[in-house]
N, C-alpha and C positions, 0 to 999 in steps of 0.2 A: 467687500466694503462692510463695515461694521454697522450694525442697526441701530437707528436712534428711534426711543419710544418717547411718548408723552406721558407725564403723571396725572393724577386725577385732577390736579389744579391747572392742567394744560400747559406747564413748563416742561421744556424738552428735559430727558433724562440723559445721563452720560451714555455715551455710544456702548454697545455690548458685542463681544466677540465670543465665539465658543473654540476652545482648545481640547485636544484629546492628548493626555498624558500617559506614559507608561505607569504601571501600578507603582513600581519602587519610585519613582520621581513623586507621585502623587503622596505617598506616604512620607517621603523626606520633606516635602512642602508643607504637609498637614503637621509634621513635627516641628518645623521651623515655626509656624503659625502658633502652635501651643506655647512655645518658648517665649514668645513674644507678646502673647495674650491678644493676638489678632485672629481675624477671620481668615479662611484660607483664600479666599478672593482678594482681601486686602493685602495679603501677604505676596500673593503672586503679582498684584499691583505693584507694589514696592519693589519687589526683585526686578520686575521688567523695567520699571523707571531706572532703576541703577544700571542696568544692563545696557539700555538705550544711550543713557548718558555717556557710560565708558565707552561704547562703540562709536558714538559721535565724536568723541575726543581723540579717537584713533588707538585706544589701548587694546592691545591683542588680547582677546577674552581666552585665547588657548595658551597663553604664556601663564604656567603655572606659578611664575614669582609674583604676579599680579594679584593672585587669589589667596595669598596669604593673609590671615586675619589682622587686623589692626593691633590687637594684643600681641600676636607673635612678633610682629614687624617692630612694635614699641620695645617688647623685650630684647629682642636681638640688637637693636640700637643702642639700648643701655649697656649690654653686656660688651658691645664693641668699644665702648668709651674707656679711655684709660683713668686709672685711679688717681685721685688728687689728695694730697694732705690738706688736712683742715688748717685753717689759719688761726693761732693762737689755742688756748686750751678751751675745752667746752665749759659753757657757762651753766651754773647750776640754777634750777628754778625752785623758788620758794612757793609753796602752797600753804596758804592760811586755813588751817582747819578749825571748824567752827568749836568752841569750848562745851 
């Protein structure tokens, strides 16, 4: 069970747990945290929240198709669309330059 501590003001702190990670996973987590300007602890919390949410929704976390980044998914969806012709001629935009 997670331990609950109290702060100096007497209010309860969030429960704390201790997790042992392999060195390579810890390095990857640290790198992700630096990319998003977060602490390692906060990055771990965010990723755990997302993982629990997906697990509760019934998403198979072992399915590699679900792990595609949103950017790659968006790009492939755009590439899958058929090309369409523009309606009418392109309109020119006039820019007023200061004298």
